[in-house]
The first five atom37 places (N, CA, C, CB, O) and aatype in JSON, in Angstrom:
{
  "aatype": [20, 20, 20, 20, 20, 20, 20, 20, 20, 20, 20, 20, 20, 20, 20, 20, 20, 20, 20, 20, 20, 20, 20, 20, 20, 20, 20, 20, 20, 20, 20, 20, 20, 20, 20, 20, 20, 20, 20, 20, 20, 20, 20, 20, 20, 20, 20, 20, 20, 20, 20, 20, 20, 20, 20, 20, 20, 20, 20, 20, 20, 20, 20, 20, 20, 20, 20, 20, 20, 20, 20, 20, 20, 20, 20, 20, 20, 20, 20, 20, 20, 20, 20, 20, 20, 20, 20, 20, 20, 20, 20, 20, 20, 20, 20, 20, 20, 20, 20, 20, 20, 20, 20, 20, 20, 20, 20, 20, 20, 20, 20, 20, 20, 20, 20],
  "atom_mask": [
    [1, 1, 1, 1, 1],
    [1, 1, 1, 1, 1],
    [1, 1, 1, 1, 1],
    [1, 1, 1, 1, 1],
    [1, 1, 1, 1, 1],
    [1, 1, 1, 1, 1],
    [1, 1, 1, 1, 1],
    [1, 1, 1, 1, 1],
    [1, 1, 1, 1, 1],
    [1, 1, 1, 1, 1],
    [1, 1, 1, 1, 1],
    [1, 1, 1, 1, 1],
    [1, 1, 1, 1, 1],
    [1, 1, 1, 1, 1],
    [1, 1, 1, 1, 1],
    [1, 1, 1, 1, 1],
    [1, 1, 1, 1, 1],
    [1, 1, 1, 1, 1],
    [1, 1, 1, 1, 1],
    [1, 1, 1, 1, 1],
    [1, 1, 1, 1, 1],
    [1, 1, 1, 1, 1],
    [1, 1, 1, 1, 1],
    [1, 1, 1, 1, 1],
    [1, 1, 1, 1, 1],
    [1, 1, 1, 1, 1],
    [1, 1, 1, 1, 1],
    [1, 1, 1, 1, 1],
    [1, 1, 1, 1, 1],
    [1, 1, 1, 1, 1],
    [1, 1, 1, 1, 1],
    [1, 1, 1, 1, 1],
    [1, 1, 1, 1, 1],
    [1, 1, 1, 1, 1],
    [1, 1, 1, 1, 1],
    [1, 1, 1, 1, 1],
    [1, 1, 1, 1, 1],
    [1, 1, 1, 1, 1],
    [1, 1, 1, 1, 1],
    [1, 1, 1, 1, 1],
    [1, 1, 1, 1, 1],
    [1, 1, 1, 1, 1],
    [1, 1, 1, 1, 1],
    [1, 1, 1, 1, 1],
    [1, 1, 1, 1, 1],
    [1, 1, 1, 1, 1],
    [1, 1, 1, 1, 1],
    [1, 1, 1, 1, 1],
    [1, 1, 1, 1, 1],
    [1, 1, 1, 1, 1],
    [1, 1, 1, 1, 1],
    [1, 1, 1, 1, 1],
    [1, 1, 1, 1, 1],
    [1, 1, 1, 1, 1],
    [1, 1, 1, 1, 1],
    [1, 1, 1, 1, 1],
    [1, 1, 1, 1, 1],
    [1, 1, 1, 1, 1],
    [1, 1, 1, 1, 1],
    [1, 1, 1, 1, 1],
    [1, 1, 1, 1, 1],
    [1, 1, 1, 1, 1],
    [1, 1, 1, 1, 1],
    [1, 1, 1, 1, 1],
    [1, 1, 1, 1, 1],
    [1, 1, 1, 1, 1],
    [1, 1, 1, 1, 1],
    [1, 1, 1, 1, 1],
    [1, 1, 1, 1, 1],
    [1, 1, 1, 1, 1],
    [1, 1, 1, 1, 1],
    [1, 1, 1, 1, 1],
    [1, 1, 1, 1, 1],
    [1, 1, 1, 1, 1],
    [1, 1, 1, 1, 1],
    [1, 1, 1, 1, 1],
    [1, 1, 1, 1, 1],
    [1, 1, 1, 1, 1],
    [1, 1, 1, 1, 1],
    [1, 1, 1, 1, 1],
    [1, 1, 1, 1, 1],
    [1, 1, 1, 1, 1],
    [1, 1, 1, 1, 1],
    [1, 1, 1, 1, 1],
    [1, 1, 1, 1, 1],
    [1, 1, 1, 1, 1],
    [1, 1, 1, 1, 1],
    [1, 1, 1, 1, 1],
    [1, 1, 1, 1, 1],
    [1, 1, 1, 1, 1],
    [1, 1, 1, 1, 1],
    [1, 1, 1, 1, 1],
    [1, 1, 1, 1, 1],
    [1, 1, 1, 1, 1],
    [1, 1, 1, 1, 1],
    [1, 1, 1, 1, 1],
    [1, 1, 1, 1, 1],
    [1, 1, 1, 1, 1],
    [1, 1, 1, 1, 1],
    [1, 1, 1, 1, 1],
    [1, 1, 1, 1, 1],
    [1, 1, 1, 1, 1],
    [1, 1, 1, 1, 1],
    [1, 1, 1, 1, 1],
    [1, 1, 1, 1, 1],
    [1, 1, 1, 1, 1],
    [1, 1, 1, 1, 1],
    [1, 1, 1, 1, 1],
    [1, 1, 1, 1, 1],
    [1, 1, 1, 1, 1],
    [1, 1, 1, 1, 1],
    [1, 1, 1, 1, 1],
    [1, 1, 1, 1, 1],
    [1, 1, 1, 1, 1],
    [1, 1, 1, 1, 1]
  ],
  "atom_positions": [
    [[14.5, -16.94, 0.78], [13.57, -17.86, 1.81], [12.56, -18.55, 0.64], [12.54, -16.78, 3.18], [12.31, -18.1, -0.48]],
    [[12.04, -19.9, 1.3], [11.18, -20.41, 0.12], [9.99, -19.79, 0.17], [10.91, -21.88, 0.09], [9.53, -19.13, 1.1]],
    [[9.43, -20.09, -1.11], [8.08, -19.42, -1.15], [7.12, -20.92, -1.94], [8.18, -17.62, -2.3], [7.44, -21.47, -3.0]],
    [[6.4, -21.14, -1.4], [6.11, -22.32, -2.05], [4.03, -21.68, -2.44], [6.56, -24.07, -0.67], [3.18, -21.06, -1.8]],
    [[4.13, -22.49, -4.15], [2.39, -21.64, -4.44], [1.67, -22.61, -4.26], [1.86, -20.94, -6.06], [1.82, -23.56, -5.04]],
    [[0.64, -22.72, -3.17], [-0.42, -23.77, -2.95], [-1.58, -23.95, -3.89], [-1.01, -23.54, -1.7], [-2.49, -24.77, -4.06]],
    [[-1.02, -22.47, -4.59], [-2.5, -22.22, -5.27], [-2.79, -23.08, -6.67], [-2.66, -20.51, -5.68], [-2.0, -24.03, -6.64]],
    [[-3.62, -23.14, -7.94], [-3.87, -23.8, -8.79], [-3.63, -23.37, -9.8], [-4.75, -24.14, -8.76], [-4.09, -23.94, -10.8]],
    [[-2.94, -22.37, -9.91], [-2.44, -21.15, -11.07], [-0.79, -20.89, -10.9], [-3.34, -19.43, -10.74], [-0.22, -21.28, -9.88]],
    [[-0.02, -20.17, -12.06], [0.98, -19.65, -11.4], [0.78, -18.76, -11.17], [1.93, -19.62, -11.73], [-0.1, -18.05, -11.64]],
    [[1.91, -18.4, -9.95], [1.33, -17.03, -9.45], [3.0, -16.47, -9.81], [0.55, -16.91, -7.44], [3.84, -17.33, -10.08]],
    [[3.36, -15.09, -9.78], [4.75, -14.16, -9.78], [4.38, -13.44, -8.37], [4.97, -12.88, -11.31], [3.31, -13.21, -7.81]],
    [[5.52, -13.21, -8.1], [6.42, -12.2, -6.76], [7.39, -11.78, -7.83], [7.37, -13.17, -5.08], [8.02, -12.19, -8.8]],
    [[7.07, -10.33, -6.82], [7.94, -9.07, -7.16], [9.45, -9.93, -6.13], [7.03, -7.08, -6.36], [9.35, -10.6, -5.1]],
    [[10.47, -9.62, -6.75], [11.57, -9.96, -6.16], [13.39, -9.23, -6.69], [11.35, -11.52, -6.36], [14.15, -9.91, -7.38]],
    [[13.65, -8.17, -6.31], [14.29, -7.01, -6.6], [14.45, -6.65, -8.31], [15.66, -7.15, -5.85], [15.27, -6.5, -9.22]],
    [[12.99, -6.65, -7.95], [12.32, -5.57, -9.22], [12.33, -6.22, -10.36], [13.12, -4.15, -9.57], [12.52, -5.65, -11.43]],
    [[12.13, -7.53, -10.22], [11.93, -8.43, -11.02], [10.8, -9.74, -11.3], [12.89, -8.72, -10.87], [10.98, -10.64, -10.48]],
    [[9.8, -10.0, -12.16], [8.68, -11.19, -11.69], [9.68, -12.68, -11.55], [7.19, -11.42, -13.17], [10.3, -13.26, -12.44]],
    [[9.54, -13.03, -9.96], [9.91, -14.35, -9.84], [8.64, -15.5, -10.28], [10.39, -14.49, -8.31], [7.74, -15.62, -9.44]],
    [[8.55, -16.22, -11.38], [7.18, -17.21, -11.65], [7.06, -18.52, -10.62], [7.25, -17.9, -13.33], [8.05, -19.21, -10.39]],
    [[6.35, -18.67, -10.3], [6.2, -20.0, -8.82], [4.79, -20.8, -9.75], [5.47, -19.01, -6.44], [3.63, -20.41, -9.87]],
    [[5.33, -21.78, -10.19], [4.0, -22.91, -10.77], [3.44, -23.2, -9.73], [4.33, -24.39, -11.52], [3.91, -22.69, -8.71]],
    [[2.54, -23.88, -9.63], [1.51, -24.71, -8.69], [2.03, -25.63, -8.16], [0.4, -25.27, -9.23], [2.32, -26.54, -8.94]],
    [[2.37, -25.84, -6.7], [3.28, -26.99, -5.56], [4.84, -26.53, -5.96], [3.0, -29.15, -5.99], [5.82, -27.17, -5.57]],
    [[4.89, -26.0, -6.33], [6.53, -25.59, -6.61], [6.97, -24.89, -5.32], [6.81, -24.43, -8.04], [6.39, -23.98, -4.73]],
    [[8.13, -25.51, -5.0], [8.79, -24.25, -4.24], [10.37, -23.61, -4.92], [9.09, -24.85, -2.53], [11.3, -24.17, -5.5]],
    [[10.09, -21.95, -4.43], [11.59, -21.35, -5.28], [11.86, -21.2, -4.24], [11.86, -20.05, -6.37], [11.19, -21.53, -3.26]],
    [[13.39, -20.39, -4.27], [14.06, -19.99, -3.43], [13.98, -18.22, -3.56], [15.38, -20.73, -3.59], [15.08, -17.87, -3.97]],
    [[13.21, -17.17, -3.4], [12.97, -15.81, -3.97], [14.11, -14.92, -2.59], [10.83, -15.34, -4.02], [14.48, -15.23, -1.46]],
    [[14.29, -13.88, -3.42], [15.26, -12.71, -2.22], [14.13, -12.03, -2.21], [16.9, -11.61, -2.69], [13.78, -11.49, -3.26]],
    [[13.09, -11.87, -0.69], [11.98, -11.03, -0.86], [11.92, -9.83, 0.71], [10.5, -12.22, -1.06], [11.99, -10.09, 1.91]],
    [[11.78, -8.76, 0.13], [12.3, -7.56, 1.18], [11.13, -6.07, 1.38], [14.0, -6.92, 0.39], [10.44, -5.72, 0.42]],
    [[11.08, -5.6, 2.21], [10.43, -4.84, 2.62], [9.21, -4.9, 1.41], [11.24, -3.62, 2.94], [8.82, -6.01, 1.07]],
    [[8.71, -3.84, 0.87], [7.26, -3.92, 0.11], [6.74, -5.16, -0.45], [7.24, -3.04, -1.04], [5.53, -5.42, -0.4]],
    [[7.76, -6.1, -1.1], [7.43, -7.44, -1.85], [7.3, -8.49, -0.85], [8.54, -7.88, -2.92], [6.69, -9.55, -0.96]],
    [[7.76, -8.18, -0.17], [7.45, -9.11, 1.09], [6.32, -8.87, 1.61], [8.34, -9.05, 2.17], [5.57, -9.84, 1.62]],
    [[5.89, -7.86, 2.08], [4.48, -7.56, 2.43], [3.68, -8.07, 1.63], [4.15, -6.3, 2.52], [2.94, -9.0, 1.96]],
    [[3.68, -7.5, 0.39], [2.71, -7.75, -0.21], [2.59, -9.5, -1.07], [2.69, -6.5, -1.05], [1.66, -9.95, -1.74]],
    [[3.68, -10.02, -0.77], [3.7, -11.48, -0.99], [2.89, -11.99, 0.34], [5.34, -12.11, -1.13], [1.88, -12.68, 0.18]],
    [[3.21, -11.73, 1.29], [2.31, -12.48, 2.93], [1.06, -12.06, 2.67], [2.76, -11.8, 4.78], [0.22, -12.72, 3.28]],
    [[0.5, -10.98, 1.8], [-1.22, -10.88, 1.93], [-1.4, -12.0, 0.84], [-2.12, -9.11, 1.47], [-2.37, -11.72, 0.14]],
    [[-0.94, -12.88, 0.55], [-1.65, -13.88, -0.66], [-1.62, -15.15, -0.19], [-0.89, -13.94, -2.15], [-0.65, -15.86, 0.05]],
    [[-2.91, -15.39, -0.08], [-3.13, -16.16, 1.05], [-2.47, -18.04, 0.62], [-5.03, -15.96, 1.4], [-2.18, -18.98, 1.36]],
    [[-2.48, -17.89, -0.82], [-2.12, -19.06, -1.3], [-0.3, -19.52, -1.37], [-2.82, -18.98, -2.67], [0.29, -20.53, -1.75]],
    [[0.09, -18.28, -0.84], [1.76, -18.62, -1.08], [1.78, -19.04, 0.84], [3.13, -16.72, -1.85], [1.06, -18.65, 1.76]],
    [[2.82, -19.85, 0.81], [3.18, -20.14, 1.95], [5.22, -19.8, 1.69], [2.46, -21.87, 2.32], [6.05, -20.22, 0.89]],
    [[5.26, -18.78, 2.97], [7.18, -18.22, 2.74], [7.79, -18.71, 4.17], [7.55, -15.95, 2.57], [7.57, -17.99, 5.15]],
    [[8.33, -19.56, 4.29], [9.38, -19.45, 4.83], [10.54, -18.63, 5.26], [9.58, -19.94, 4.47], [10.79, -17.55, 4.71]],
    [[11.14, -19.04, 6.07], [12.49, -18.5, 6.31], [12.57, -17.08, 6.57], [13.33, -18.78, 5.22], [13.64, -16.48, 6.52]],
    [[11.8, -16.68, 6.76], [11.34, -14.87, 6.65], [12.25, -14.67, 8.24], [8.9, -14.32, 6.76], [11.93, -15.24, 9.28]],
    [[13.29, -13.84, 8.1], [13.95, -13.17, 9.32], [13.12, -12.6, 10.19], [14.84, -12.2, 9.01], [12.07, -12.2, 9.69]],
    [[13.32, -12.35, 11.72], [12.58, -11.22, 12.16], [12.45, -10.27, 12.01], [12.57, -10.98, 12.82], [11.4, -9.62, 11.97]],
    [[14.24, -9.76, 11.82], [13.46, -7.91, 11.14], [13.25, -7.97, 9.88], [14.51, -6.33, 11.19], [13.34, -6.77, 9.64]],
    [[13.04, -8.47, 8.83], [12.07, -8.61, 8.08], [10.9, -8.84, 8.08], [12.25, -9.07, 7.62], [10.1, -8.58, 7.19]],
    [[10.67, -9.54, 9.45], [8.91, -9.49, 9.66], [8.58, -8.78, 10.38], [8.16, -10.53, 10.11], [7.39, -8.82, 10.67]],
    [[9.17, -8.09, 10.82], [9.18, -6.36, 11.88], [8.34, -5.6, 10.94], [11.05, -5.28, 12.13], [7.18, -5.22, 11.08]],
    [[9.48, -5.38, 9.61], [8.99, -4.7, 8.78], [8.08, -4.89, 8.05], [9.59, -4.44, 8.3], [8.28, -4.76, 6.84]],
    [[6.8, -5.26, 8.53], [6.17, -5.19, 7.72], [5.24, -4.31, 6.66], [5.95, -5.66, 8.11], [5.89, -3.36, 6.23]],
    [[4.14, -4.37, 6.22], [3.6, -2.96, 5.42], [3.06, -2.32, 5.9], [2.89, -2.9, 4.46], [2.8, -1.2, 5.46]],
    [[2.53, -2.94, 7.44], [1.81, -2.12, 8.25], [2.41, -1.21, 9.46], [0.93, -2.94, 8.73], [1.71, -0.74, 10.35]],
    [[3.36, -1.09, 9.38], [4.26, -0.4, 10.15], [4.37, 0.94, 9.57], [5.54, -1.1, 10.25], [4.03, 1.1, 8.39]],
    [[4.88, 2.08, 10.35], [5.35, 3.65, 9.94], [6.03, 3.32, 8.83], [6.33, 4.58, 11.01], [6.75, 2.35, 8.57]],
    [[5.67, 4.34, 8.16], [6.49, 4.69, 6.55], [7.42, 6.25, 6.87], [4.92, 5.07, 4.91], [7.32, 7.23, 7.6]],
    [[8.18, 5.82, 5.99], [9.66, 6.98, 5.82], [8.74, 7.92, 4.41], [11.87, 5.82, 5.06], [8.13, 7.44, 3.46]],
    [[8.92, 8.96, 4.68], [8.94, 9.76, 3.35], [9.48, 9.65, 2.07], [9.35, 10.68, 3.54], [8.91, 10.1, 1.07]],
    [[10.38, 9.16, 2.07], [10.87, 8.21, 0.75], [9.91, 6.96, 0.11], [12.26, 7.42, 1.23], [9.54, 6.6, -1.01]],
    [[9.73, 6.51, 1.52], [8.76, 4.74, 1.26], [7.73, 5.47, 0.43], [7.8, 3.65, 3.03], [7.63, 5.12, -0.74]],
    [[6.49, 7.0, 1.15], [5.63, 7.24, 0.97], [5.58, 8.09, -0.92], [5.35, 7.85, 2.3], [4.66, 7.91, -1.72]],
    [[6.72, 8.89, -1.14], [6.99, 8.5, -2.2], [7.1, 7.61, -3.1], [7.44, 8.68, -2.21], [6.31, 7.9, -3.99]],
    [[7.59, 6.77, -3.31], [7.71, 5.6, -3.93], [6.59, 4.79, -3.89], [8.71, 4.98, -3.49], [6.35, 4.01, -4.81]],
    [[5.85, 4.91, -2.89], [4.31, 4.45, -3.8], [3.41, 5.55, -4.75], [3.07, 3.97, -2.56], [2.6, 5.36, -5.67]],
    [[3.75, 6.38, -4.31], [3.11, 7.57, -5.73], [3.33, 7.5, -7.03], [3.58, 8.94, -5.71], [2.73, 8.06, -7.95]],
    [[4.68, 6.43, -7.04], [5.06, 6.61, -8.11], [4.77, 4.92, -8.79], [6.55, 7.3, -8.0], [4.94, 4.6, -9.97]],
    [[4.32, 4.04, -7.69], [4.27, 2.85, -8.13], [2.82, 2.56, -8.62], [4.76, 1.98, -7.12], [1.91, 2.53, -7.8]],
    [[2.57, 2.33, -10.02], [1.68, 1.93, -10.65], [0.44, 1.09, -9.42], [2.44, 1.07, -11.83], [-0.41, 1.77, -8.85]],
    [[0.54, -0.21, -9.21], [-0.07, -1.47, -8.45], [-0.46, -0.37, -7.0], [1.33, -3.12, -8.12], [-1.42, -0.87, -6.39]],
    [[-0.1, 0.57, -6.51], [-1.14, 0.97, -5.15], [-2.23, 1.88, -5.67], [-0.3, 1.89, -3.81], [-2.17, 2.59, -6.67]],
    [[-3.19, 1.74, -4.85], [-4.37, 2.17, -5.31], [-4.33, 3.67, -4.23], [-5.73, 0.88, -5.12], [-3.9, 3.71, -3.07]],
    [[-4.89, 4.78, -5.01], [-4.44, 5.66, -4.43], [-5.61, 6.27, -3.12], [-4.02, 6.56, -5.57], [-5.45, 7.48, -2.92]],
    [[-6.57, 5.7, -2.37], [-6.6, 5.39, -0.73], [-5.4, 4.92, -0.37], [-7.65, 4.3, -0.23], [-4.65, 5.53, 0.4]],
    [[-5.25, 4.3, -0.67], [-3.63, 3.55, 0.33], [-2.35, 4.37, 0.45], [-2.88, 2.04, -0.51], [-1.45, 4.39, 1.29]],
    [[-2.62, 5.21, -0.96], [-1.42, 5.98, -0.91], [-1.77, 7.35, 0.18], [-1.0, 6.46, -2.58], [-0.79, 7.74, 0.8]],
    [[-3.18, 8.12, 0.47], [-3.64, 8.23, 0.6], [-3.34, 8.59, 2.24], [-4.15, 7.63, -0.09], [-2.74, 9.48, 2.85]],
    [[-4.13, 7.34, 2.6], [-4.1, 6.96, 4.35], [-2.5, 6.95, 4.52], [-4.92, 5.12, 4.9], [-2.18, 7.17, 5.69]],
    [[-1.79, 6.82, 3.95], [0.12, 6.17, 4.09], [0.54, 7.71, 4.1], [1.1, 4.94, 2.29], [1.53, 7.92, 4.79]],
    [[0.02, 8.77, 3.52], [0.28, 10.05, 3.44], [0.09, 10.75, 4.76], [-0.47, 10.59, 2.44], [0.93, 11.32, 5.44]],
    [[-1.57, 10.53, 5.03], [-1.85, 11.51, 6.08], [-1.31, 11.13, 7.08], [-3.1, 11.77, 6.38], [-1.01, 12.1, 7.77]],
    [[-0.85, 9.61, 7.8], [-0.34, 9.43, 8.67], [1.1, 9.71, 8.83], [-0.66, 8.5, 8.83], [1.75, 9.38, 9.82]],
    [[1.47, 10.24, 7.96], [2.93, 10.75, 7.56], [2.5, 12.48, 8.3], [3.36, 10.63, 5.34], [3.11, 12.77, 9.34]],
    [[1.96, 13.05, 7.99], [1.79, 14.23, 7.61], [0.64, 14.77, 8.88], [1.32, 14.21, 5.97], [0.54, 15.99, 9.02]],
    [[0.23, 14.33, 9.31], [-1.24, 14.29, 10.08], [-2.44, 15.08, 9.44], [-1.09, 14.92, 11.58], [-3.16, 14.7, 8.52]],
    [[-2.53, 16.75, 10.4], [-3.72, 17.09, 10.05], [-2.98, 18.25, 8.61], [-4.74, 17.82, 11.6], [-3.75, 18.91, 7.91]],
    [[-1.53, 18.3, 8.4], [-1.02, 19.16, 7.08], [-1.95, 18.62, 5.64], [0.91, 18.81, 6.8], [-1.76, 19.15, 4.55]],
    [[-2.82, 17.64, 5.84], [-3.36, 17.53, 4.85], [-4.45, 17.78, 4.51], [-3.25, 16.83, 4.62], [-4.94, 17.09, 3.61]],
    [[-5.08, 18.66, 5.01], [-6.36, 18.98, 5.18], [-6.4, 20.21, 4.36], [-6.8, 19.11, 6.62], [-5.85, 21.23, 4.77]],
    [[-7.07, 20.19, 3.16], [-7.34, 22.05, 2.3], [-7.7, 22.95, 3.9], [-9.49, 22.18, 0.69], [-7.99, 22.65, 5.06]],
    [[-7.47, 24.19, 3.05], [-7.63, 25.66, 3.94], [-9.32, 25.53, 4.3], [-7.17, 27.41, 2.8], [-10.2, 24.83, 3.8]],
    [[-9.34, 26.46, 5.32], [-10.61, 26.83, 5.42], [-10.99, 28.03, 4.52], [-10.87, 27.07, 6.77], [-10.25, 28.99, 4.3]],
    [[-12.49, 27.81, 3.94], [-12.63, 29.11, 2.99], [-13.48, 29.8, 3.41], [-12.94, 28.97, 1.65], [-14.0, 29.2, 4.35]],
    [[-13.92, 30.71, 3.27], [-15.23, 31.34, 4.16], [-16.01, 31.16, 2.61], [-15.09, 33.38, 5.07], [-15.48, 31.08, 1.5]],
    [[-17.09, 31.13, 2.9], [-18.44, 30.93, 1.64], [-18.44, 32.35, 1.18], [-20.31, 30.41, 2.29], [-18.28, 33.41, 1.79]],
    [[-18.71, 32.02, -0.33], [-19.16, 32.79, -1.13], [-20.05, 34.25, -0.98], [-19.69, 31.99, -1.69], [-20.95, 34.03, -0.18]],
    [[-20.08, 35.01, -1.25], [-21.32, 36.13, -0.88], [-22.45, 35.97, -2.33], [-20.51, 38.14, -0.73], [-23.36, 36.64, -2.84]],
    [[-21.9, 34.96, -2.53], [-23.42, 35.04, -4.06], [-24.29, 33.5, -3.48], [-22.47, 34.61, -6.64], [-25.34, 33.04, -3.93]],
    [[-23.39, 32.94, -2.26], [-24.87, 31.72, -1.34], [-25.5, 32.35, -1.03], [-24.81, 30.77, 0.0], [-26.65, 32.0, -1.3]],
    [[-25.4, 33.64, -0.32], [-26.24, 33.71, 0.81], [-27.55, 34.65, 0.11], [-25.36, 34.44, 2.24], [-28.52, 34.91, 0.81]],
    [[-27.49, 35.08, -1.21], [-28.39, 35.13, -2.48], [-29.3, 33.95, -2.68], [-27.54, 35.23, -3.74], [-30.46, 34.0, -3.07]],
    [[-28.74, 33.06, -2.42], [-29.61, 31.43, -2.57], [-30.55, 31.14, -1.61], [-28.65, 30.1, -2.43], [-31.51, 30.45, -1.97]],
    [[-30.47, 31.57, -0.3], [-30.87, 31.55, 0.94], [-32.1, 31.88, 1.16], [-30.2, 32.19, 1.62], [-32.33, 32.61, 0.2]],
    [[-33.03, 31.83, 1.76], [-34.66, 32.3, 1.6], [-34.18, 33.46, 2.94], [-36.31, 30.71, 2.01], [-33.11, 33.49, 3.54]],
    [[-34.86, 33.97, 3.05], [-34.81, 35.58, 3.87], [-36.0, 35.05, 5.3], [-35.72, 37.4, 2.47], [-37.13, 34.61, 5.09]],
    [[-35.52, 35.19, 6.38], [-36.93, 34.93, 7.37], [-38.41, 35.75, 7.17], [-36.49, 35.35, 8.94], [-39.38, 35.4, 7.85]],
    [[-38.53, 37.01, 6.08], [-39.36, 37.22, 5.83], [-40.23, 36.36, 4.84], [-39.1, 38.17, 5.7], [-41.46, 36.4, 4.97]],
    [[-39.82, 35.79, 4.14], [-40.91, 34.94, 3.17], [-41.12, 33.91, 3.63], [-40.6, 34.61, 1.8], [-41.89, 33.13, 3.08]]
  ]
}
């Protein structure tokens, strides 16, 4: 697909595990798929042409598989809260910590009704 850099600075996109740099005003043929395509779409200064409908439906907002979530965990560029949100969607309520009883010591800090 063709990617045009409409910004004022050199920009890079990830393609097949490597960086593809695009000069301001330049258009390059770049093979973008999956997460790389979703990340490039978020950049307002890039114009992406020739996106297939299958690739367009494979947006980063869709449901993720367990393998995709594990890949997010390994990726240094993914924010932790983004990973946590996707993992919670995948696992549901299984991500909550178990409820614990309060400590017996915590009652000693409370005032008694007599005082």
